[in-house]
CHARMM internal coordinates of N, CA and C (Angstrom, degrees):
IC EDIT
DIST 1 N 1 CA 1.4452
DIST 1 CA 1 C 1.5209
ANGL 1 N 1 CA 1 C 108.68
DIST 1 C 2 N 1.3100
ANGL 1 CA 1 C 2 N 116.14
DIHE 1 N 1 CA 1 C 2 N 127.05
DIST 2 N 2 CA 1.4706
ANGL 1 C 2 N 2 CA 121.70
DIHE 1 CA 1 C 2 N 2 CA 178.89
DIST 2 CA 2 C 1.5312
ANGL 2 N 2 CA 2 C 109.17
DIHE 1 C 2 N 2 CA 2 C -103.30
DIST 2 C 3 N 1.3213
ANGL 2 CA 2 C 3 N 114.70
DIHE 2 N 2 CA 2 C 3 N 138.95
DIST 3 N 3 CA 1.4584
ANGL 2 C 3 N 3 CA 120.75
DIHE 2 CA 2 C 3 N 3 CA 177.27
DIST 3 CA 3 C 1.5400
ANGL 3 N 3 CA 3 C 106.20
DIHE 2 C 3 N 3 CA 3 C -117.48
DIST 3 C 4 N 1.3062
ANGL 3 CA 3 C 4 N 116.64
DIHE 3 N 3 CA 3 C 4 N 126.36
DIST 4 N 4 CA 1.4480
ANGL 3 C 4 N 4 CA 120.74
DIHE 3 CA 3 C 4 N 4 CA 178.69
DIST 4 CA 4 C 1.5255
ANGL 4 N 4 CA 4 C 110.38
DIHE 3 C 4 N 4 CA 4 C -107.83
DIST 4 C 5 N 1.3194
ANGL 4 CA 4 C 5 N 115.44
DIHE 4 N 4 CA 4 C 5 N 121.04
DIST 5 N 5 CA 1.4784
ANGL 4 C 5 N 5 CA 120.90
DIHE 4 CA 4 C 5 N 5 CA 178.39
DIST 5 CA 5 C 1.5165
ANGL 5 N 5 CA 5 C 109.01
DIHE 4 C 5 N 5 CA 5 C -120.74
DIST 5 C 6 N 1.2901
ANGL 5 CA 5 C 6 N 117.28
DIHE 5 N 5 CA 5 C 6 N 141.14
DIST 6 N 6 CA 1.4615
ANGL 5 C 6 N 6 CA 119.13
DIHE 5 CA 5 C 6 N 6 CA 174.83
DIST 6 CA 6 C 1.5680
ANGL 6 N 6 CA 6 C 109.82
DIHE 5 C 6 N 6 CA 6 C -65.76
DIST 6 C 7 N 1.2984
ANGL 6 CA 6 C 7 N 115.36
DIHE 6 N 6 CA 6 C 7 N 148.67
DIST 7 N 7 CA 1.4613
ANGL 6 C 7 N 7 CA 120.26
DIHE 6 CA 6 C 7 N 7 CA -179.86
DIST 7 CA 7 C 1.5216
ANGL 7 N 7 CA 7 C 111.58
DIHE 6 C 7 N 7 CA 7 C -59.19
DIST 7 C 8 N 1.3091
ANGL 7 CA 7 C 8 N 117.40
DIHE 7 N 7 CA 7 C 8 N -33.83
DIST 8 N 8 CA 1.4853
ANGL 7 C 8 N 8 CA 120.93
DIHE 7 CA 7 C 8 N 8 CA -179.50
DIST 8 CA 8 C 1.5292
ANGL 8 N 8 CA 8 C 110.15
DIHE 7 C 8 N 8 CA 8 C -62.46
DIST 8 C 9 N 1.3252
ANGL 8 CA 8 C 9 N 117.34
DIHE 8 N 8 CA 8 C 9 N -38.78
DIST 9 N 9 CA 1.4648
ANGL 8 C 9 N 9 CA 120.73
DIHE 8 CA 8 C 9 N 9 CA 179.52
DIST 9 CA 9 C 1.5434
ANGL 9 N 9 CA 9 C 110.00
DIHE 8 C 9 N 9 CA 9 C -66.20
DIST 9 C 10 N 1.3156
ANGL 9 CA 9 C 10 N 115.39
DIHE 9 N 9 CA 9 C 10 N -44.89
DIST 10 N 10 CA 1.4893
ANGL 9 C 10 N 10 CA 119.51
DIHE 9 CA 9 C 10 N 10 CA -179.89
DIST 10 CA 10 C 1.5109
ANGL 10 N 10 CA 10 C 110.25
DIHE 9 C 10 N 10 CA 10 C -63.17
DIST 10 C 11 N 1.3260
ANGL 10 CA 10 C 11 N 118.28
DIHE 10 N 10 CA 10 C 11 N -46.53
DIST 11 N 11 CA 1.4615
ANGL 10 C 11 N 11 CA 120.65
DIHE 10 CA 10 C 11 N 11 CA 178.27
DIST 11 CA 11 C 1.5221
ANGL 11 N 11 CA 11 C 112.26
DIHE 10 C 11 N 11 CA 11 C -64.28
DIST 11 C 12 N 1.3221
ANGL 11 CA 11 C 12 N 116.83
DIHE 11 N 11 CA 11 C 12 N -35.90
DIST 12 N 12 CA 1.4533
ANGL 11 C 12 N 12 CA 120.52
DIHE 11 CA 11 C 12 N 12 CA 176.90
DIST 12 CA 12 C 1.5165
ANGL 12 N 12 CA 12 C 111.83
DIHE 11 C 12 N 12 CA 12 C -63.50
DIST 12 C 13 N 1.3492
ANGL 12 CA 12 C 13 N 117.25
DIHE 12 N 12 CA 12 C 13 N -41.62
DIST 13 N 13 CA 1.4643
ANGL 12 C 13 N 13 CA 120.41
DIHE 12 CA 12 C 13 N 13 CA 178.21
DIST 13 CA 13 C 1.5197
ANGL 13 N 13 CA 13 C 111.75
DIHE 12 C 13 N 13 CA 13 C -66.89
DIST 13 C 14 N 1.3104
ANGL 13 CA 13 C 14 N 116.58
DIHE 13 N 13 CA 13 C 14 N -39.54
DIST 14 N 14 CA 1.4861
ANGL 13 C 14 N 14 CA 120.19
DIHE 13 CA 13 C 14 N 14 CA 176.49
DIST 14 CA 14 C 1.5118
ANGL 14 N 14 CA 14 C 109.72
DIHE 13 C 14 N 14 CA 14 C -64.24
DIST 14 C 15 N 1.3220
ANGL 14 CA 14 C 15 N 118.64
DIHE 14 N 14 CA 14 C 15 N -41.97
DIST 15 N 15 CA 1.4400
ANGL 14 C 15 N 15 CA 121.48
DIHE 14 CA 14 C 15 N 15 CA 179.14
DIST 15 CA 15 C 1.5235
ANGL 15 N 15 CA 15 C 111.90
DIHE 14 C 15 N 15 CA 15 C -65.25
DIST 15 C 16 N 1.3119
ANGL 15 CA 15 C 16 N 116.72
DIHE 15 N 15 CA 15 C 16 N -43.98
DIST 16 N 16 CA 1.4548
ANGL 15 C 16 N 16 CA 121.02
DIHE 15 CA 15 C 16 N 16 CA 177.09
DIST 16 CA 16 C 1.5377
ANGL 16 N 16 CA 16 C 110.71
DIHE 15 C 16 N 16 CA 16 C -59.27
DIST 16 C 17 N 1.3236
ANGL 16 CA 16 C 17 N 116.38
DIHE 16 N 16 CA 16 C 17 N -44.16
DIST 17 N 17 CA 1.4585
ANGL 16 C 17 N 17 CA 120.53
DIHE 16 CA 16 C 17 N 17 CA 178.28
DIST 17 CA 17 C 1.5463
ANGL 17 N 17 CA 17 C 111.97
DIHE 16 C 17 N 17 CA 17 C -63.29
DIST 17 C 18 N 1.2996
ANGL 17 CA 17 C 18 N 117.07
DIHE 17 N 17 CA 17 C 18 N -39.55
DIST 18 N 18 CA 1.4723
ANGL 17 C 18 N 18 CA 120.94
DIHE 17 CA 17 C 18 N 18 CA -179.92
DIST 18 CA 18 C 1.5262
ANGL 18 N 18 CA 18 C 110.33
DIHE 17 C 18 N 18 CA 18 C -66.38
DIST 18 C 19 N 1.3302
ANGL 18 CA 18 C 19 N 117.07
DIHE 18 N 18 CA 18 C 19 N -40.72
DIST 19 N 19 CA 1.4619
ANGL 18 C 19 N 19 CA 119.57
DIHE 18 CA 18 C 19 N 19 CA 178.66
DIST 19 CA 19 C 1.5120
ANGL 19 N 19 CA 19 C 110.91
DIHE 18 C 19 N 19 CA 19 C -70.58
DIST 19 C 20 N 1.3131
ANGL 19 CA 19 C 20 N 117.41
DIHE 19 N 19 CA 19 C 20 N -42.83
DIST 20 N 20 CA 1.4518
ANGL 19 C 20 N 20 CA 122.46
DIHE 19 CA 19 C 20 N 20 CA -175.18
DIST 20 CA 20 C 1.5356
ANGL 20 N 20 CA 20 C 112.86
DIHE 19 C 20 N 20 CA 20 C -72.12
DIST 20 C 21 N 1.3410
ANGL 20 CA 20 C 21 N 116.85
DIHE 20 N 20 CA 20 C 21 N -48.04
DIST 21 N 21 CA 1.4469
ANGL 20 C 21 N 21 CA 120.59
DIHE 20 CA 20 C 21 N 21 CA -170.40
DIST 21 CA 21 C 1.5433
ANGL 21 N 21 CA 21 C 115.42
DIHE 20 C 21 N 21 CA 21 C -103.89
DIST 21 C 22 N 1.3178
ANGL 21 CA 21 C 22 N 116.74
DIHE 21 N 21 CA 21 C 22 N -27.27
DIST 22 N 22 CA 1.4570
ANGL 21 C 22 N 22 CA 119.17
DIHE 21 CA 21 C 22 N 22 CA -178.63
DIST 22 CA 22 C 1.5251
ANGL 22 N 22 CA 22 C 113.58
DIHE 21 C 22 N 22 CA 22 C -97.78
DIST 22 C 23 N 1.3185
ANGL 22 CA 22 C 23 N 116.05
DIHE 22 N 22 CA 22 C 23 N -9.56
DIST 23 N 23 CA 1.4548
ANGL 22 C 23 N 23 CA 119.60
DIHE 22 CA 22 C 23 N 23 CA 178.51
DIST 23 CA 23 C 1.5223
ANGL 23 N 23 CA 23 C 114.24
DIHE 22 C 23 N 23 CA 23 C 77.75
DIST 23 C 24 N 1.3254
ANGL 23 CA 23 C 24 N 117.51
DIHE 23 N 23 CA 23 C 24 N 21.98
DIST 24 N 24 CA 1.4601
ANGL 23 C 24 N 24 CA 120.89
DIHE 23 CA 23 C 24 N 24 CA 176.60
DIST 24 CA 24 C 1.5318
ANGL 24 N 24 CA 24 C 107.62
DIHE 23 C 24 N 24 CA 24 C -69.11
DIST 24 C 25 N 1.2980
ANGL 24 CA 24 C 25 N 116.48
DIHE 24 N 24 CA 24 C 25 N 134.63
DIST 25 N 25 CA 1.4579
ANGL 24 C 25 N 25 CA 120.75
DIHE 24 CA 24 C 25 N 25 CA -179.07
DIST 25 CA 25 C 1.5376
ANGL 25 N 25 CA 25 C 111.57
DIHE 24 C 25 N 25 CA 25 C -74.07
DIST 25 C 26 N 1.3037
ANGL 25 CA 25 C 26 N 115.78
DIHE 25 N 25 CA 25 C 26 N 142.44
DIST 26 N 26 CA 1.4650
ANGL 25 C 26 N 26 CA 121.17
DIHE 25 CA 25 C 26 N 26 CA -177.78
DIST 26 CA 26 C 1.5276
ANGL 26 N 26 CA 26 C 110.80
DIHE 25 C 26 N 26 CA 26 C -62.54
DIST 26 C 27 N 1.3405
ANGL 26 CA 26 C 27 N 118.35
DIHE 26 N 26 CA 26 C 27 N -37.12
DIST 27 N 27 CA 1.4511
ANGL 26 C 27 N 27 CA 120.67
DIHE 26 CA 26 C 27 N 27 CA -179.81
DIST 27 CA 27 C 1.5269
ANGL 27 N 27 CA 27 C 110.78
DIHE 26 C 27 N 27 CA 27 C -63.11
DIST 27 C 28 N 1.3294
ANGL 27 CA 27 C 28 N 116.97
DIHE 27 N 27 CA 27 C 28 N -32.73
DIST 28 N 28 CA 1.4527
ANGL 27 C 28 N 28 CA 119.95
DIHE 27 CA 27 C 28 N 28 CA 179.25
DIST 28 CA 28 C 1.5191
ANGL 28 N 28 CA 28 C 111.16
DIHE 27 C 28 N 28 CA 28 C -69.98
DIST 28 C 29 N 1.3118
ANGL 28 CA 28 C 29 N 116.67
DIHE 28 N 28 CA 28 C 29 N -37.36
DIST 29 N 29 CA 1.4643
ANGL 28 C 29 N 29 CA 121.54
DIHE 28 CA 28 C 29 N 29 CA 176.01
DIST 29 CA 29 C 1.5371
ANGL 29 N 29 CA 29 C 109.73
DIHE 28 C 29 N 29 CA 29 C -62.85
DIST 29 C 30 N 1.3152
ANGL 29 CA 29 C 30 N 117.40
DIHE 29 N 29 CA 29 C 30 N -42.18
DIST 30 N 30 CA 1.4481
ANGL 29 C 30 N 30 CA 122.50
DIHE 29 CA 29 C 30 N 30 CA 179.50
DIST 30 CA 30 C 1.5518
ANGL 30 N 30 CA 30 C 111.09
DIHE 29 C 30 N 30 CA 30 C -64.70
DIST 30 C 31 N 1.3246
ANGL 30 CA 30 C 31 N 116.28
DIHE 30 N 30 CA 30 C 31 N -43.05
DIST 31 N 31 CA 1.4723
ANGL 30 C 31 N 31 CA 120.54
DIHE 30 CA 30 C 31 N 31 CA 178.70
DIST 31 CA 31 C 1.5143
ANGL 31 N 31 CA 31 C 110.49
DIHE 30 C 31 N 31 CA 31 C -63.15
DIST 31 C 32 N 1.3067
ANGL 31 CA 31 C 32 N 118.10
DIHE 31 N 31 CA 31 C 32 N -43.30
DIST 32 N 32 CA 1.4698
ANGL 31 C 32 N 32 CA 121.37
DIHE 31 CA 31 C 32 N 32 CA -179.80
DIST 32 CA 32 C 1.5351
ANGL 32 N 32 CA 32 C 110.39
DIHE 31 C 32 N 32 CA 32 C -64.42
DIST 32 C 33 N 1.3235
ANGL 32 CA 32 C 33 N 117.11
DIHE 32 N 32 CA 32 C 33 N -42.18
DIST 33 N 33 CA 1.4641
ANGL 32 C 33 N 33 CA 120.82
DIHE 32 CA 32 C 33 N 33 CA 178.41
DIST 33 CA 33 C 1.5215
ANGL 33 N 33 CA 33 C 110.68
DIHE 32 C 33 N 33 CA 33 C -62.86
DIST 33 C 34 N 1.3286
ANGL 33 CA 33 C 34 N 117.36
DIHE 33 N 33 CA 33 C 34 N -45.69
DIST 34 N 34 CA 1.4583
ANGL 33 C 34 N 34 CA 120.83
DIHE 33 CA 33 C 34 N 34 CA 179.05
DIST 34 CA 34 C 1.5165
ANGL 34 N 34 CA 34 C 111.99
DIHE 33 C 34 N 34 CA 34 C -63.73
DIST 34 C 35 N 1.3283
ANGL 34 CA 34 C 35 N 117.69
DIHE 34 N 34 CA 34 C 35 N -37.93
DIST 35 N 35 CA 1.4547
ANGL 34 C 35 N 35 CA 121.15
DIHE 34 CA 34 C 35 N 35 CA 175.80
DIST 35 CA 35 C 1.5375
ANGL 35 N 35 CA 35 C 110.92
DIHE 34 C 35 N 35 CA 35 C -63.74
DIST 35 C 36 N 1.3112
ANGL 35 CA 35 C 36 N 116.95
DIHE 35 N 35 CA 35 C 36 N -36.49
DIST 36 N 36 CA 1.4505
ANGL 35 C 36 N 36 CA 120.66
DIHE 35 CA 35 C 36 N 36 CA 177.30
DIST 36 CA 36 C 1.5228
ANGL 36 N 36 CA 36 C 111.55
DIHE 35 C 36 N 36 CA 36 C -64.49
DIST 36 C 37 N 1.3264
ANGL 36 CA 36 C 37 N 116.67
DIHE 36 N 36 CA 36 C 37 N -42.24
DIST 37 N 37 CA 1.4587
ANGL 36 C 37 N 37 CA 119.81
DIHE 36 CA 36 C 37 N 37 CA 177.18
DIST 37 CA 37 C 1.5249
ANGL 37 N 37 CA 37 C 110.71
DIHE 36 C 37 N 37 CA 37 C -66.05
DIST 37 C 38 N 1.3311
ANGL 37 CA 37 C 38 N 116.54
DIHE 37 N 37 CA 37 C 38 N -36.21
DIST 38 N 38 CA 1.4454
ANGL 37 C 38 N 38 CA 120.40
DIHE 37 CA 37 C 38 N 38 CA 178.21
DIST 38 CA 38 C 1.5517
ANGL 38 N 38 CA 38 C 109.85
DIHE 37 C 38 N 38 CA 38 C -64.41
DIST 38 C 39 N 1.3176
ANGL 38 CA 38 C 39 N 117.33
DIHE 38 N 38 CA 38 C 39 N -44.69
DIST 39 N 39 CA 1.4566
ANGL 38 C 39 N 39 CA 121.20
DIHE 38 CA 38 C 39 N 39 CA 179.49
DIST 39 CA 39 C 1.5260
ANGL 39 N 39 CA 39 C 112.35
DIHE 38 C 39 N 39 CA 39 C -63.88
DIST 39 C 40 N 1.3133
ANGL 39 CA 39 C 40 N 116.96
DIHE 39 N 39 CA 39 C 40 N -32.24
DIST 40 N 40 CA 1.4674
ANGL 39 C 40 N 40 CA 120.56
DIHE 39 CA 39 C 40 N 40 CA 179.54
DIST 40 CA 40 C 1.5169
ANGL 40 N 40 CA 40 C 113.03
DIHE 39 C 40 N 40 CA 40 C -65.45
DIST 40 C 41 N 1.3246
ANGL 40 CA 40 C 41 N 116.52
DIHE 40 N 40 CA 40 C 41 N -17.80
DIST 41 N 41 CA 1.4718
ANGL 40 C 41 N 41 CA 120.94
DIHE 40 CA 40 C 41 N 41 CA -179.98
DIST 41 CA 41 C 1.5105
ANGL 41 N 41 CA 41 C 112.95
DIHE 40 C 41 N 41 CA 41 C -102.63
DIST 41 C 42 N 1.3266
ANGL 41 CA 41 C 42 N 118.24
DIHE 41 N 41 CA 41 C 42 N 13.98
DIST 42 N 42 CA 1.4607
ANGL 41 C 42 N 42 CA 121.88
DIHE 41 CA 41 C 42 N 42 CA -178.91
DIST 42 CA 42 C 1.5398
ANGL 42 N 42 CA 42 C 110.17
DIHE 41 C 42 N 42 CA 42 C -109.45
DIST 42 C 43 N 1.3119
ANGL 42 CA 42 C 43 N 114.80
DIHE 42 N 42 CA 42 C 43 N 179.63
DIST 43 N 43 CA 1.4567
ANGL 42 C 43 N 43 CA 120.38
DIHE 42 CA 42 C 43 N 43 CA 176.64
DIST 43 CA 43 C 1.5135
ANGL 43 N 43 CA 43 C 112.97
DIHE 42 C 43 N 43 CA 43 C -70.73
DIST 43 C 44 N 1.3345
ANGL 43 CA 43 C 44 N 117.57
DIHE 43 N 43 CA 43 C 44 N -12.08
DIST 44 N 44 CA 1.4732
ANGL 43 C 44 N 44 CA 121.76
DIHE 43 CA 43 C 44 N 44 CA -179.73
DIST 44 CA 44 C 1.5447
ANGL 44 N 44 CA 44 C 111.25
DIHE 43 C 44 N 44 CA 44 C -81.04
DIST 44 C 45 N 1.3037
ANGL 44 CA 44 C 45 N 118.52
DIHE 44 N 44 CA 44 C 45 N -12.36
DIST 45 N 45 CA 1.4533
ANGL 44 C 45 N 45 CA 120.87
DIHE 44 CA 44 C 45 N 45 CA -174.50
DIST 45 CA 45 C 1.5462
ANGL 45 N 45 CA 45 C 112.79
DIHE 44 C 45 N 45 CA 45 C -58.20
DIST 45 C 46 N 1.3394
ANGL 45 CA 45 C 46 N 121.23
DIHE 45 N 45 CA 45 C 46 N -44.76
DIST 46 N 46 CA 1.4526
ANGL 45 C 46 N 46 CA 119.78
DIHE 45 CA 45 C 46 N 46 CA 179.22
DIST 46 CA 46 C 1.5563
ANGL 46 N 46 CA 46 C 112.01
DIHE 45 C 46 N 46 CA 46 C -63.04
DIST 46 C 47 N 1.3293
ANGL 46 CA 46 C 47 N 116.93
DIHE 46 N 46 CA 46 C 47 N -37.52
DIST 47 N 47 CA 1.4692
ANGL 46 C 47 N 47 CA 118.18
DIHE 46 CA 46 C 47 N 47 CA 179.62
DIST 47 CA 47 C 1.5291
ANGL 47 N 47 CA 47 C 110.44
DIHE 46 C 47 N 47 CA 47 C -68.47
DIST 47 C 48 N 1.3116
ANGL 47 CA 47 C 48 N 117.52
DIHE 47 N 47 CA 47 C 48 N -39.43
DIST 48 N 48 CA 1.4629
ANGL 47 C 48 N 48 CA 121.16
DIHE 47 CA 47 C 48 N 48 CA 177.03
DIST 48 CA 48 C 1.5143
ANGL 48 N 48 CA 48 C 110.50
DIHE 47 C 48 N 48 CA 48 C -63.78
DIST 48 C 49 N 1.3284
ANGL 48 CA 48 C 49 N 117.66
DIHE 48 N 48 CA 48 C 49 N -42.99
DIST 49 N 49 CA 1.4488
ANGL 48 C 49 N 49 CA 122.35
DIHE 48 CA 48 C 49 N 49 CA -179.34
DIST 49 CA 49 C 1.5273
ANGL 49 N 49 CA 49 C 109.90
DIHE 48 C 49 N 49 CA 49 C -63.10
DIST 49 C 50 N 1.3285
ANGL 49 CA 49 C 50 N 117.42
DIHE 49 N 49 CA 49 C 50 N -47.94
DIST 50 N 50 CA 1.4575
ANGL 49 C 50 N 50 CA 121.14
DIHE 49 CA 49 C 50 N 50 CA 179.99
DIST 50 CA 50 C 1.5129
ANGL 50 N 50 CA 50 C 111.00
DIHE 49 C 50 N 50 CA 50 C -63.01
DIST 50 C 51 N 1.3069
ANGL 50 CA 50 C 51 N 117.53
DIHE 50 N 50 CA 50 C 51 N -42.61
DIST 51 N 51 CA 1.4764
ANGL 50 C 51 N 51 CA 121.29
DIHE 50 CA 50 C 51 N 51 CA 179.45
DIST 51 CA 51 C 1.5292
ANGL 51 N 51 CA 51 C 111.56
DIHE 50 C 51 N 51 CA 51 C -63.67
DIST 51 C 52 N 1.3465
ANGL 51 CA 51 C 52 N 115.72
DIHE 51 N 51 CA 51 C 52 N -39.84
DIST 52 N 52 CA 1.4583
ANGL 51 C 52 N 52 CA 119.70
DIHE 51 CA 51 C 52 N 52 CA 178.69
DIST 52 CA 52 C 1.5235
ANGL 52 N 52 CA 52 C 110.62
DIHE 51 C 52 N 52 CA 52 C -65.96
DIST 52 C 53 N 1.3295
ANGL 52 CA 52 C 53 N 116.10
DIHE 52 N 52 CA 52 C 53 N -44.73
DIST 53 N 53 CA 1.4601
ANGL 52 C 53 N 53 CA 119.39
DIHE 52 CA 52 C 53 N 53 CA 179.97
DIST 53 CA 53 C 1.5275
ANGL 53 N 53 CA 53 C 112.24
DIHE 52 C 53 N 53 CA 53 C -63.97
DIST 53 C 54 N 1.3406
ANGL 53 CA 53 C 54 N 116.11
DIHE 53 N 53 CA 53 C 54 N -41.11
DIST 54 N 54 CA 1.4659
ANGL 53 C 54 N 54 CA 119.48
DIHE 53 CA 53 C 54 N 54 CA 178.01
DIST 54 CA 54 C 1.5201
ANGL 54 N 54 CA 54 C 110.00
DIHE 53 C 54 N 54 CA 54 C -64.08
DIST 54 C 55 N 1.3125
ANGL 54 CA 54 C 55 N 117.59
DIHE 54 N 54 CA 54 C 55 N -40.83
DIST 55 N 55 CA 1.4672
ANGL 54 C 55 N 55 CA 121.20
DIHE 54 CA 54 C 55 N 55 CA 178.90
DIST 55 CA 55 C 1.5026
ANGL 55 N 55 CA 55 C 112.33
DIHE 54 C 55 N 55 CA 55 C -63.00
DIST 55 C 56 N 1.3216
ANGL 55 CA 55 C 56 N 116.90
DIHE 55 N 55 CA 55 C 56 N -41.09
DIST 56 N 56 CA 1.4712
ANGL 55 C 56 N 56 CA 120.89
DIHE 55 CA 55 C 56 N 56 CA 178.05
DIST 56 CA 56 C 1.5225
ANGL 56 N 56 CA 56 C 109.23
DIHE 55 C 56 N 56 CA 56 C -65.51
DIST 56 C 57 N 1.3440
ANGL 56 CA 56 C 57 N 117.52
DIHE 56 N 56 CA 56 C 57 N -41.55
DIST 57 N 57 CA 1.4750
ANGL 56 C 57 N 57 CA 119.52
DIHE 56 CA 56 C 57 N 57 CA 177.94
DIST 57 CA 57 C 1.5249
ANGL 57 N 57 CA 57 C 112.37
DIHE 56 C 57 N 57 CA 57 C -61.49
DIST 57 C 58 N 1.3258
ANGL 57 CA 57 C 58 N 116.69
DIHE 57 N 57 CA 57 C 58 N -39.30
DIST 58 N 58 CA 1.4654
ANGL 57 C 58 N 58 CA 120.28
DIHE 57 CA 57 C 58 N 58 CA 179.24
DIST 58 CA 58 C 1.5242
ANGL 58 N 58 CA 58 C 110.35
DIHE 57 C 58 N 58 CA 58 C -65.78
DIST 58 C 59 N 1.3354
ANGL 58 CA 58 C 59 N 117.14
DIHE 58 N 58 CA 58 C 59 N -44.83
DIST 59 N 59 CA 1.4470
ANGL 58 C 59 N 59 CA 120.91
DIHE 58 CA 58 C 59 N 59 CA 179.56
DIST 59 CA 59 C 1.5147
ANGL 59 N 59 CA 59 C 111.04
DIHE 58 C 59 N 59 CA 59 C -64.06
DIST 59 C 60 N 1.3246
ANGL 59 CA 59 C 60 N 117.27
DIHE 59 N 59 CA 59 C 60 N -40.68
DIST 60 N 60 CA 1.4471
ANGL 59 C 60 N 60 CA 120.79
DIHE 59 CA 59 C 60 N 60 CA 179.97
DIST 60 CA 60 C 1.5198
ANGL 60 N 60 CA 60 C 113.68
DIHE 59 C 60 N 60 CA 60 C -77.31
DIST 60 C 61 N 1.3026
ANGL 60 CA 60 C 61 N 117.18
DIHE 60 N 60 CA 60 C 61 N -12.11
DIST 61 N 61 CA 1.4748
ANGL 60 C 61 N 61 CA 120.15
DIHE 60 CA 60 C 61 N 61 CA 179.51
DIST 61 CA 61 C 1.5162
ANGL 61 N 61 CA 61 C 113.45
DIHE 60 C 61 N 61 CA 61 C 79.59
DIST 61 C 62 N 1.3190
ANGL 61 CA 61 C 62 N 117.20
DIHE 61 N 61 CA 61 C 62 N 19.06
DIST 62 N 62 CA 1.4751
ANGL 61 C 62 N 62 CA 120.99
DIHE 61 CA 61 C 62 N 62 CA 179.62
DIST 62 CA 62 C 1.5038
ANGL 62 N 62 CA 62 C 112.93
DIHE 61 C 62 N 62 CA 62 C -106.01
DIST 62 C 63 N 1.3272
ANGL 62 CA 62 C 63 N 116.69
DIHE 62 N 62 CA 62 C 63 N 12.35
DIST 63 N 63 CA 1.4517
ANGL 62 C 63 N 63 CA 120.42
DIHE 62 CA 62 C 63 N 63 CA -179.46
DIST 63 CA 63 C 1.5363
ANGL 63 N 63 CA 63 C 109.96
DIHE 62 C 63 N 63 CA 63 C -79.99
DIST 63 C 64 N 1.3496
ANGL 63 CA 63 C 64 N 116.34
DIHE 63 N 63 CA 63 C 64 N 133.21
DIST 64 N 64 CA 1.4569
ANGL 63 C 64 N 64 CA 120.25
DIHE 63 CA 63 C 64 N 64 CA -177.33
DIST 64 CA 64 C 1.4971
ANGL 64 N 64 CA 64 C 112.26
DIHE 63 C 64 N 64 CA 64 C -72.69
END
COOR INIT
IC SEED 1 N 1 CA 1 C
IC BUILD
């Protein structure tokens, strides 16, 4: 049985767990999220996207 979850849900659960159980401050989560949105609008976005896709391929074992 396969379960498909959107990445946003998975990241939200990880964030909730980090705030709840690891004591990560909420303001730090907000700063990291805003920095991610800022990076998505820069010239680094294609490199980050390609690196993320390659990393997922390696983890999934579908990398050529």
